[in-house]
C-alpha positions in Angstrom: -18.7 16.7 0.7 -16.2 13.8 0.3 -14.6 12.3 3.4 -11.7 9.8 3.6 -10.4 8.0 6.7 -7.2 6.0 6.9 -6.3 3.7 9.8 -2.6 3.6 10.6 -0.5 1.9 13.2 -0.6 4.9 15.5 -3.2 7.3 14.2 -6.4 7.3 12.3 -6.4 10.1 9.8 -9.3 12.0 8.2 -9.4 14.4 5.2 -12.5 16.1 3.8 -13.1 18.4 0.9 -16.3 20.4 0.7 -18.1 21.5 -2.4 -16.3 24.8 -2.3 -12.9 23.1 -2.5 -12.0 23.8 1.2 -10.0 21.0 2.7 -9.9 20.0 6.4 -8.0 17.4 8.3 -8.2 15.6 11.7 -6.3 12.9 13.5 -7.2 10.6 16.3 -5.4 7.7 18.0 -6.0 4.3 16.4 -8.1 2.0 18.6 -7.2 -1.6 18.3 -8.9 -4.1 18.2 -12.1 -2.0 17.7 -10.7 0.0 14.7 -14.2 1.3 13.7 -14.3 3.3 17.0 -11.2 5.2 16.0 -12.9 6.1 12.7 -16.0 7.4 14.5 -13.7 9.3 17.0 -11.9 11.1 14.1 -15.2 12.0 12.5 -16.3 13.5 15.8 -13.0 15.5 16.1 -13.4 16.8 12.5 -16.7 18.4 13.5 -18.1 17.9 10.0 -21.8 17.8 9.4 -22.5 14.1 8.5 -25.8 15.2 6.8 -23.6 16.9 4.1 -21.5 13.8 3.5 -22.2 12.2 0.1 -19.0 10.1 -0.3 -17.1 8.2 2.4 -13.9 6.4 1.5 -12.0 4.2 3.9 -8.5 2.7 4.1 -7.8 0.0 6.7 -5.1 -2.2 8.1 -7.5 -4.8 9.5 -6.6 -7.3 6.8 -2.8 -7.1 7.0 -3.1 -7.1 10.8 -5.2 -10.2 10.8 -2.7 -12.0 8.6 0.5 -10.9 10.3 -0.9 -11.5 13.8 -2.5 -14.8 12.8 -6.0 -13.6 13.9 -8.0 -15.1 11.1 -10.4 -18.0 11.3 -9.9 -21.8 11.1 -9.7 -22.5 7.4 -10.1 -25.7 5.3 -8.8 -26.2 1.7 -10.4 -28.3 -1.0 -8.1 -29.0 -3.9 -7.4 -31.4 -6.8 -6.4 -34.9 -5.9 -2.6 -35.1 -5.6 -2.1 -31.4 -4.8 -2.9 -31.1 -1.1 0.7 -30.4 -0.3 1.2 -27.5 -2.8 1.2 -25.0 0.1 3.9 -27.1 1.9 6.1 -27.6 -1.2 5.8 -24.0 -2.3 8.8 -22.8 -4.4 12.4 -23.9 -4.5 13.9 -20.4 -4.8 15.1 -20.0 -1.2 15.9 -16.3 -0.4 18.5 -17.3 2.2 20.4 -19.6 0.0 23.3 -20.6 2.4 21.2 -20.9 5.6 21.3 -24.7 6.3 18.6 -24.2 9.0 16.2 -22.5 6.6 12.6 -23.5 7.1 9.8 -22.8 4.7 6.9 -20.7 6.0 4.3 -22.7 7.9 1.0 -22.9 5.8 -2.0 -21.1 7.1 -4.0 -24.4 6.7 -2.6 -27.5 8.5 -2.3 -30.7 6.4 -5.3 -32.5 8.1 -7.5 -29.6 6.9 -6.2 -29.8 3.3 -8.5 -32.2 1.6 -8.4 -33.6 -2.0 -11.2 -34.3 -4.4 -11.2 -36.2 -7.7 -11.4 -33.8 -10.7 -9.1 -32.9 -13.5 -8.8 -30.4 -16.4 -6.1 -29.9 -19.0 -4.3 -26.5 -19.1 -6.7 -25.6 -21.9 -9.7 -26.2 -19.6 -10.8 -29.4 -21.1 -12.4 -31.9 -18.7 -10.4 -35.1 -18.2 -12.2 -36.3 -15.0 -15.5 -34.9 -13.7 -15.9 -33.5 -10.2 -16.7 -36.2 -7.6 -19.5 -34.5 -5.7 -19.9 -37.3 -3.2 -16.3 -36.6 -2.1 -17.1 -32.9 -1.7 -20.0 -33.9 0.7 -17.7 -36.1 2.7 -15.2 -33.2 3.0 -17.9 -30.8 4.2 -19.0 -33.2 6.9 -15.4 -33.6 8.0 -14.8 -29.8 8.1 -18.0 -29.4 10.2 -16.6 -31.8 12.8 -13.3 -29.9 12.8 -15.1 -26.6 13.5 -13.8 -25.0 10.3 -15.1 -21.5 9.8 -14.0 -20.8 6.2 -13.4 -22.9 3.1 -11.0 -22.3 0.2 -11.5 -24.1 -3.1 -8.5 -24.2 -5.5 -8.4 -26.6 -8.4 -5.4 -27.1 -10.7 -6.5 -25.5 -14.0 -9.5 -23.4 -12.8 -7.9 -20.3 -14.3 -8.8 -21.8 -17.7 -12.2 -23.3 -16.8 -13.9 -22.5 -13.5 -16.8 -25.0 -13.9 -15.6 -27.5 -11.2 -14.9 -24.7 -8.7 -18.3 -23.2 -9.2 -20.0 -26.6 -8.7 -18.0 -27.2 -5.5 -18.9 -23.8 -4.1 -22.6 -24.2 -4.9 -22.6 -27.6 -3.2 -20.7 -26.3 -0.1 -23.2 -23.4 0.3 -26.1 -25.7 -0.2 -24.9 -28.1 2.5 -23.4 -25.4 4.8 -24.9 -22.0 4.2 -23.3 -20.2 7.1 -19.6 -21.0 6.2 -17.5 -18.5 4.3 -16.3 -19.9 1.0 -13.8 -18.6 -1.6 -13.0 -20.2 -4.9 -9.7 -19.3 -6.6 -11.3 -18.0 -9.8 -13.0 -15.3 -7.7 -9.7 -13.8 -6.6 -7.4 -14.5 -9.6 -7.5 -16.2 -13.0 -3.7 -16.4 -13.3 -1.9 -19.7 -13.5 0.8 -20.9 -11.0 -1.1 -23.2 -8.6 0.9 -22.5 -5.5 0.5 -18.7 -5.7 -3.2 -19.0 -6.6 -3.9 -21.5 -3.8 -2.0 -19.3 -1.3 -4.1 -16.3 -2.3 -7.4 -18.2 -2.0 -6.5 -19.5 1.4 -5.5 -16.1 2.7 -8.7 -14.6 1.4 -10.8 -17.3 3.2 -8.7 -16.9 6.3 -9.7 -13.2 6.7 -13.1 -13.2 5.0 -15.2 -13.5 8.2 -13.0 -10.9 9.9 -13.4 -8.5 7.1 -17.1 -9.0 6.8 -17.6 -8.4 10.6 -15.4 -5.3 10.5 -17.1 -3.7 7.5 -20.5 -4.5 8.9 -19.7 -2.9 12.2 -18.3 0.2 10.5 -21.3 0.5 8.2 -23.7 0.2 11.2 -21.7 2.9 13.1 -22.0 5.2 10.1 -25.7 4.6 9.8 -26.3 5.2 13.5 -24.4 8.5 13.1 -26.9 9.5 10.5 -25.1 9.2 7.2 -26.4 7.4 4.1 -23.5 8.4 1.9 -21.9 6.2 -0.8 -19.3 4.1 0.9 -16.1 2.8 -0.6 -13.0 1.0 0.6 -9.5 1.5 -0.8 -7.9 -1.5 -2.5 -4.3 -2.5 -2.9 -4.4 -1.8 -6.7 -4.8 2.0 -6.1 -8.6 2.1 -6.7 -11.7 1.8 -4.5 -14.5 -0.8 -4.3 -17.9 -1.0 -2.7 -18.3 -2.2 0.9 -20.2 -5.3 -0.4 -17.5 -6.3 -2.8 -14.8 -5.7 -0.2 -16.4 -8.4 2.0 -16.2 -11.0 -0.8 -12.6 -10.5 -1.7 -11.0 -8.8 1.3 -7.5 -9.9 0.2 -7.7 -6.9 -2.2 -7.6 -4.6 0.8 -4.2 -6.0 1.9 -2.3 -2.7 1.5 -5.5 -0.6 1.6 -4.0 2.4 3.4 -0.4 2.7 2.1 -1.2 2.6 -1.6 -3.6 5.6 -1.4 -0.7 7.9 -0.7 1.2 6.5 -3.7 -1.8 7.2 -6.0 -2.3 10.6 -4.4 1.4 11.4 -5.2 0.7 10.6 -8.9 -2.4 12.8 -8.9 -0.5 15.7 -7.2 2.4 15.2 -9.7 0.0 15.7 -12.6 -1.4 18.8 -11.0 2.1 20.3 -10.6 3.5 19.1 -14.0 5.8 16.5 -12.4 5.4 13.1 -14.2 8.4 11.3 -12.5 7.7 10.9 -8.8 9.2 9.0 -5.9 6.4 8.8 -3.3 7.8 8.6 0.3 5.6 8.0 3.3 6.8 7.9 6.9 4.2 6.9 9.4 4.3 5.9 13.1 5.4 2.3 12.4 6.8 2.0 8.9 8.3 3.9 6.0 7.0 3.2 2.5 8.1 4.3 -0.9 7.1 3.7 -4.6 8.3 5.0 -7.9 6.0 6.6 -10.4 7.4 6.6 -13.9 5.9 9.1 -16.5 2.7 9.3 -14.4 2.2 5.6 -14.2 1.7 3.9 -10.8 3.3 0.5 -11.1 1.0 -2.4 -10.2 2.1 -6.0 -9.9 0.6 -9.4 -8.9 4.0 -10.7 -7.7 3.5 -9.7 -4.1 4.1 -11.5 -0.8 3.4 -10.8 2.8 6.2 -11.3 5.4 8.8 -11.7 2.7 12.3 -10.7 3.9 15.9 -11.6 3.0 15.5 -14.7 5.2 12.0 -15.9 4.5 10.0 -16.3 1.3 6.8 -15.2 2.9 3.3 -16.0 1.5 2.5 -15.0 -2.1 -0.7 -13.0 -2.9 -1.6 -13.1 -6.6 -3.8 -10.0 -6.7 -2.9 -6.6 -8.1 -0.9 -4.5 -5.6 0.9 -1.2 -6.1 4.6 -1.9 -6.3 5.7 -0.6 -2.9 8.7 -1.1 -0.6 8.0 -1.1 3.1 10.4 -1.1 6.0 9.9 -1.1 9.8 11.1 2.5 10.3 8.7 5.2 11.4 8.2 7.8 14.1 7.5 5.1 16.7 10.4 2.8 15.7 12.5 1.8 18.7 16.2 2.4 18.9 18.2 -0.5 20.4 21.7 -2.1 20.5 22.2 -5.5 19.0 24.3 -8.3 20.3 27.3 -7.1 18.3 27.1 -3.7 20.0 25.7 -1.8 16.9 22.9 0.8 17.1 19.7 -0.3 15.3 16.4 1.5 14.7 13.3 -0.6 14.1 11.6 -2.8 12.9 9.9 -3.1 16.3 7.7 -0.1 17.0 6.1 1.5 20.1 2.9 1.8 18.0 -0.1 3.6 19.3 0.1 2.1 22.8 2.3 2.8 24.6 3.8 4.9 21.8 7.1 6.9 22.1 8.2 8.1 25.5 7.1 11.6 24.5 3.4 10.5 24.4 3.3 10.0 28.1 1.5 6.7 27.9 4.0 4.5 29.6 6.5 4.1 26.8 10.0 3.5 28.0 12.0 2.7 24.8 13.6 5.6 22.9 12.1 6.1 19.4 12.8 8.2 16.3 10.2 10.7 17.5 12.0 11.1 20.9 15.3 11.6 19.1 13.9 14.4 16.9 12.6 16.1 20.0 16.0 16.1 21.7 17.8 17.6 18.7 15.1 20.4 18.3 13.5 19.3 15.1 10.2 18.7 16.9 8.6 21.0 19.4 6.9 19.7 22.6 4.3 22.4 22.0 2.9 20.5 19.0 2.0 17.4 20.9 -1.5 16.9 22.2 -0.1 16.1 25.6 2.4 17.7 28.0 5.8 16.2 27.0 8.1 15.4 29.8 11.5 16.2 28.1 13.4 14.9 31.1 11.9 11.4 30.7 12.6 11.5 26.9 16.3 12.4 27.5 16.6 9.9 30.3 15.3 7.1 28.0 17.9 7.9 25.3 20.6 8.4 27.9 20.1 5.0 29.6 19.4 2.9 26.5 21.7 4.5 24.0 24.0 7.3 25.2 25.6 5.5 28.2 26.5 2.3 26.3 28.3 4.4 23.7 29.8 6.8 26.3 28.4 9.8 24.4 26.0 12.7 25.1 22.2 12.4 24.9 22.2 14.8 21.9 24.8 12.8 19.9 22.9 9.6 20.7 19.7 11.2 19.4 21.4 12.3 16.3 22.8 8.8 15.9 19.3 7.4 16.0 18.2 9.8 13.3 21.2 8.9 11.1 20.5 5.1 11.4 16.8 5.7 10.6 17.8 7.8 7.6 20.2 5.1 6.4 17.5 2.5 6.6 15.1 4.7 4.6 17.8 5.6 2.0 18.2 1.9 1.3 14.5 1.5 0.7 14.5 4.5 -1.7 17.5 3.0 -3.6 15.6 -0.3 -3.9 12.8 1.3 -6.0 15.0 3.7 -8.0 18.8 3.0 -8.5 18.5 -0.7 -8.2 15.8 -0.8 -10.9 17.7 1.2 -13.4 16.2 4.6 -12.7 18.2 7.8 -12.1 16.9 9.6 -9.0 18.1 12.9 -10.4 15.2 12.7 -12.9 12.6 12.4 -10.2 10.8 14.6 -7.6 10.3 13.3 -4.1 6.8 13.7 -2.6 7.1 13.4 1.2 4.2 12.7 3.4 3.1 10.9 6.5 3.8 12.3 10.0 7.6 12.1 9.5 8.0 12.3 5.8 8.8 16.0 5.6 11.2 15.8 8.5 13.5 13.3 6.9 13.0 13.9 3.2 15.2 16.9 2.6 18.2 15.0 4.1 17.4 11.9 2.1 16.9 13.7 -1.1 20.3 15.3 -0.8 21.9 11.8 -0.2 20.0 10.3 -3.1 20.6 13.1 -5.6 17.0 14.2 -5.9 16.8 17.9 -6.7 13.2 18.7 -5.6 11.0 17.7 -2.6 7.3 18.4 -2.5 5.5 18.4 0.9 1.8 18.4 0.1 -1.0 20.2 2.0 -2.1 18.0 4.9 1.1 15.9 4.5 0.4 13.9 7.7 -2.9 12.7 6.3 -2.0 12.6 2.7 -2.9 8.9 2.2 -6.4 9.8 3.1 -6.3 12.7 0.7 -5.2 10.3 -2.0 -8.4 8.3 -1.4 -10.5 11.4 -2.2 -8.9 11.5 -5.7 -9.3 7.8 -6.6 -11.8 6.2 -8.9 -13.4 2.8 -8.5 -11.1 0.1 -9.9 -11.4 -3.5 -10.9 -8.6 -5.6 -12.5 -9.3 -8.6 -14.7 -6.3 -10.8 -15.4 -6.6 -13.9 -17.5 -3.8 -16.4 -18.2 -3.7 -16.7 -22.0 -0.5 -18.4 -23.2 0.0 -17.9 -26.9 3.1 -17.4 -29.1 2.8 -14.0 -30.8 4.1 -15.3 -34.0 1.2 -16.9 -35.8 -1.4 -15.8 -33.1 -5.1 -16.1 -34.0 -6.1 -12.4 -33.8 -9.8 -13.2 -33.9 -9.5 -15.4 -30.8 -7.3 -12.8 -29.1 -9.8 -10.0 -29.8 -12.7 -12.3 -28.6 -10.9 -12.9 -25.3 -10.3 -9.1 -24.8 -14.0 -8.5 -25.5 -15.0 -11.0 -22.9 -13.0 -9.1 -20.3 -14.4 -5.8 -21.3 -18.0 -7.1 -21.3 -17.4 -8.5 -17.8 -16.1 -5.1 -16.5 -19.0 -3.1 -17.9 -21.5 -5.6 -16.5 -19.9 -5.5 -13.0 -19.9 -1.7 -12.9 -23.5 -1.7 -14.0 -24.4 -3.8 -11.0 -22.5 -1.3 -8.9 -24.5 1.6 -10.3 -21.8 3.0 -12.6 -22.9 3.9 -16.2 -21.0 2.6 -19.2 -19.9 6.1 -20.3 -18.2 6.5 -16.9 -16.1 3.4 -17.3 -12.5 3.7 -18.6 -10.8 0.6 -19.9 -7.0 0.1 -20.1 -5.4 -3.0 -21.5 -2.0 -4.6 -20.9 -0.3 -7.9 -21.7 2.3 -9.8 -19.8 4.9 -10.8 -22.4 8.2 -12.8 -22.3 10.8 -14.2 -24.6 10.1 -17.8 -25.4 11.8 -20.0 -22.8 11.8 -17.3 -20.1 10.1 -17.7 -16.8 9.1 -14.2 -15.9 7.2 -11.5 -17.8 7.2 -7.8 -18.6 4.0 -5.9 -18.5 3.3 -3.6 -21.6 0.3 -1.6 -22.7 -2.0 -2.8 -25.4 -3.9 -0.3 -27.5 -7.7 0.0 -27.5 -9.8 -1.3 -30.3 -9.2 -4.4 -32.5 -5.7 -5.8 -32.3 -4.1 -6.3 -35.7 -0.8 -7.5 -37.0 0.4 -3.9 -37.2 -0.7 -2.9 -33.7 0.9 -6.0 -32.3 4.2 -4.9 -33.8 4.0 -1.8 -31.7 3.3 -3.9 -28.6 6.3 -6.0 -29.2 8.5 -3.0 -29.8 7.4 -1.6 -26.4 8.2 -5.0 -24.9 11.7 -5.0 -26.2 12.2 -1.4 -24.9 10.8 -2.2 -21.5 12.8 -5.4 -21.2 16.0 -3.6 -21.9 15.3 -1.0 -19.3 14.6 -3.6 -16.6 17.2 -6.2 -17.5 19.8 -4.2 -19.6 19.3 -6.3 -22.7 16.8 -7.1 -25.4 16.6 -9.9 -28.0 14.8 -8.4 -31.0 15.0 -11.4 -33.1 13.8 -13.9 -30.5 10.2 -15.3 -30.5 7.9 -13.8 -27.9 4.9 -15.1 -26.0 1.8 -13.7 -24.3 1.3 -15.1 -20.8 -1.5 -13.0 -19.3 -4.1 -10.5 -20.6 -4.7 -7.7 -18.1 -7.7 -5.3 -18.2 -7.9 -2.4 -15.8 -11.3 -0.9 -15.5 -11.9 2.5 -13.8 -15.3 3.6 -12.8 -14.8 7.4 -12.7 -16.4 9.4 -10.0 -16.6 13.2 -9.5 -13.5 14.5 -7.6 -13.2 17.7 -5.6 -11.7 20.8 -6.9 -9.0 22.2 -4.6 -9.0 25.8 -3.6 -5.9 28.0 -4.2 -4.3 30.2 -1.6 -4.6 34.0 -1.8 -1.4 35.3 -3.3 -1.1 38.4 -1.1 -1.6 36.9 2.4 0.9 35.4 4.8 4.4 36.6 4.6 7.4 34.8 6.1 7.6 37.5 8.8 3.9 36.9 9.6 4.5 33.2 10.0 7.6 33.4 12.1 7.0 31.7 15.5 10.4 31.6 17.1 14.1 31.0 16.7 15.5 27.9 18.4 18.7 25.9 18.4 18.5 22.8 16.2 21.2 20.1 15.8 22.2 19.3 12.2 24.4 16.4 11.0 27.1 18.5 9.4 26.6 21.9 10.9 26.1 21.2 14.6 23.8 23.4 16.6 22.4 26.2 14.5 19.9 29.0 15.5 17.0 28.1 13.2 13.9 30.1 12.3 10.6 28.3 12.9 7.5 29.1 10.9 3.8 28.4 11.2 2.8 26.7 8.0 -0.9 27.8 8.4 0.2 31.4 8.1 2.3 31.1 5.0 0.8 32.6 1.8 1.4 31.6 -1.8 4.8 32.4 -3.4 6.5 32.9 0.0 10.2 31.9 -0.1 12.2 30.7 2.9 15.9 30.0 3.1 17.4 27.2 5.1 18.2 26.4 7.8 14.5 26.6 8.9 11.7 24.5 10.2 8.1 24.8 9.0 5.7 23.5 11.6 2.1 22.5 11.7 0.1 20.6 14.3 0.9 17.1 13.0 4.3 17.4 11.3 7.4 19.5 10.8 9.4 20.2 7.6 13.2 20.5 8.3 15.0 22.7 5.8 18.8 22.2 5.8 21.4 25.0 5.3 21.6 25.8 1.6 18.1 24.6 0.8 15.2 26.8 -0.3 11.5 26.4 0.2 8.7 28.1 -1.8 4.9 27.8 -1.1 3.0 27.2 -4.3 -0.5 28.4 -5.2 -2.2 25.4 -3.5 -0.2 25.6 -0.3 2.3 22.8 -1.1 5.9 23.3 0.0 8.3 23.1 -2.8 11.9 22.5 -1.6 15.0 23.0 -3.8 17.5 20.6 -2.3 20.6 22.1 -3.8 22.5 18.9 -4.5 
């Protein structure tokens, strides 16, 4: 049996698939700050036999929470002489260009804990000045006096030659065995000293937190009686071992959200849909990502806390290209100083949660609004919902200031939330040169299926897929993932006149490293799949375009095909190409998958569960354009394969609802997924 758990802002989700293909789900409230307790609670609620568990996969928000809430440890930085202020200087590309009061983000390491050491390499990795080890010893003594708990080491050209960083780490560990140490070459071998140093510092900042959490979770699982293989989801869409996750926890930054993106790609392949927009609405946020021709887009140009007003903090590790906004089921509706209705980004979270949860919440949320307009049923909550309190919250905070009814105020909240989500969907599609009409929307999370049919109509998407177990789909995505490691090496060479023997040797070094690492993790070489890419640019450009590189030896002929793909991709992204211009390789990127056995999903019986069998009730529901409409409500668990339902309708299950608008049609496929024809 394979089990996956995913910690969200409000709920901790679980999905399991047994050897017969049977799938089961469970949800439990997230339990901050002891998140491992929520994992054990949801395992208990699932009632699975832990003796039968052979694979456990986990997604967590512990790392992103520690960073955004500044709950990491006191960290010191050792860097090349003359570069202690690189975190302060950062980049000059201010996002809020005309803000005269703009302030750069405050570094995670204050200046007095950023210490310099004499050492210097050329960009080719040639030693100009050897490492001053006596200075390293002085820095260690100073850090001890300052009660530093983690040390980051980032030297100027260590991406090309990591010798000085390795010597420094060995010396620090020898003098101070108990401190957590991270060297930049351990997390990234890409150039750009600011981004690399930022990533190293952030990894050090959370390393003790991650190690403590993973150890606590592992101990809880052992005490519960399971000795299964244990993996943690990474931001690149693959998994890694518990031990490796403690060394480079920065790779778990978007651990939970990306699993749903990867799961959408897998589901798309199963259903013959290569172009997918993955759309996840949870309790706190809405997340979306575009999958083009089956490929999940992964980038190292990622930052935390980046907005239109602040540059955030760069993280130079592979992260699935995802847009995330503060709009979810728990997002709070409020009125700004200008008198406009807003929804989010502040969320009621797990505690106190929406007013409907009955845990002391007083601010109206998207969930409360959907209850008032009839799209959610109080019967599907695990507590007794006080509808009078829900209506009172919306009336006092929203309806009265606008002199409108509670129902119109609730619909207004939903409209604003939908508008915010639509903007996010446009960011990853229309604004990147993709036509949404060529894509299928996969909607998941607790609120995905409730909002997706309306958003798809606005966006021009013709089809929406609501997967089985939509509310816990990110956890399902983890069940379908392989182990994954990315090896990225800065390798700046002009394509014209390139030394192919040197290029092939460098590619071989990466592949050998990948196979060796998987061997250490117990994965045989025949189970390792290697995929190569190169980051290319026109000579004189700043940024690059990622293109695939064929397997085997690279020749002049195969390089021509790579360059042709580069021109094609560049034109798609930037609307032009310069076919006669010289090109340049910047990075070589190897993605190595360690394949694992995945569960086979069972199909639904074709003859069971008609629409009439699944009909629960008819209730009045408020729609944006049609007003109050008597709407049939169906129980999803009683719908058999090939059943068709005409909108308006609502398909309910314990943890989410699918809202079908007038003119839309829903069909249940052979696996139990809901396929909605939007009718745009």
